[in-house]
Structures are given as C-alpha cells and as structure tokens.
C-alpha positions as CSV (number, residue, x, y, z in Angstrom):
1,X,0.0,0.0,0.2
2,X,1.1,3.4,-0.9
3,X,1.5,6.1,1.6
4,X,-0.5,9.2,0.8
5,X,-0.8,12.7,2.5
6,X,-4.0,14.1,3.2
7,X,-4.4,17.5,4.2
8,X,-7.7,18.4,6.2
9,X,-9.1,21.4,7.6
10,X,-11.3,20.2,10.7
11,X,-13.4,22.2,13.2
12,X,-12.6,21.8,16.8
13,X,-15.6,19.6,17.2
14,X,-14.5,17.4,14.6
15,X,-10.9,17.2,16.0
16,X,-12.4,16.3,19.1
17,X,-14.4,13.4,17.5
18,X,-11.3,12.3,15.8
19,X,-9.4,12.3,19.1
20,X,-12.0,10.2,20.6
21,X,-12.4,7.7,18.0
22,X,-8.3,7.4,18.1
23,X,-8.4,7.0,21.8
24,X,-11.0,4.3,21.7
25,X,-9.1,2.5,19.0
26,X,-6.0,2.3,21.3
27,X,-8.1,1.4,24.2
28,X,-9.5,-1.6,21.9
29,X,-6.2,-2.6,20.8
30,X,-4.9,-2.7,24.5
31,X,-7.8,-4.8,25.4
32,X,-7.1,-7.2,22.8
33,X,-3.5,-7.3,23.4
34,X,-4.3,-8.1,27.2
35,X,-6.9,-10.8,26.3
36,X,-4.4,-12.5,23.8
37,X,-2.0,-12.3,26.7
38,X,-4.2,-14.2,29.2
39,X,-4.7,-16.7,26.3
40,X,-1.1,-17.3,26.1
41,X,-1.1,-17.8,30.0
42,X,-4.0,-20.2,29.7
43,X,-2.4,-22.2,26.9
44,X,0.9,-22.3,29.1
45,X,-1.1,-23.6,32.2
46,X,-2.9,-26.1,30.0
47,X,0.6,-27.5,28.7
48,X,1.7,-27.9,32.2
49,X,-1.4,-29.8,33.1
50,X,-1.1,-32.2,30.1
51,X,2.4,-32.9,31.3
52,X,1.3,-33.7,34.6
53,X,-1.5,-36.0,33.3
54,X,0.9,-37.7,31.0
55,X,3.3,-38.2,34.0
56,X,0.3,-39.6,36.2
57,X,-0.9,-41.9,33.5
58,X,2.6,-43.2,32.8
59,X,3.0,-43.9,36.6
60,X,-0.3,-45.5,36.8
61,X,0.6,-47.7,33.8
62,X,3.7,-48.7,35.6
63,X,2.1,-49.7,38.7
64,X,-0.5,-51.7,36.9
65,X,2.0,-53.4,34.8
66,X,3.5,-55.0,38.0
C-alpha cells in the first residue's frame, strides 16, 4: 500500500471526535492485546497440566503393569 498525504481542515468539534475515535481504537487494541496475553498464559497452564497428566498416566501404567 502506498502512503498518501491528506491535508484536512477540521473544526474543533471534528478534531475532538477524531481524538475520541483514536483513543477508543487504542483502548480496544490494548484490550485485545491483554486478552491475547491471557490466552497465552492459559495455554501455558494447559501445557503444564497435560504434562502432569501424562506423567500420572505413565506412573499408573507402571504400577498396573507390575
């Protein structure tokens, strides 16, 4: 995509609206990044739980094979 320069003349009220829209965009982006971070943490916990489950299953198999 080619960068284009746009010259706009905005009223004060229009500038306030643009500012609010931009702030909402930034806030939404921060919330998305926060939620993605939480998902990554949950995935890490699930991996740990899966390893624990595999270890317990192997231990149970060893004990039942005796």
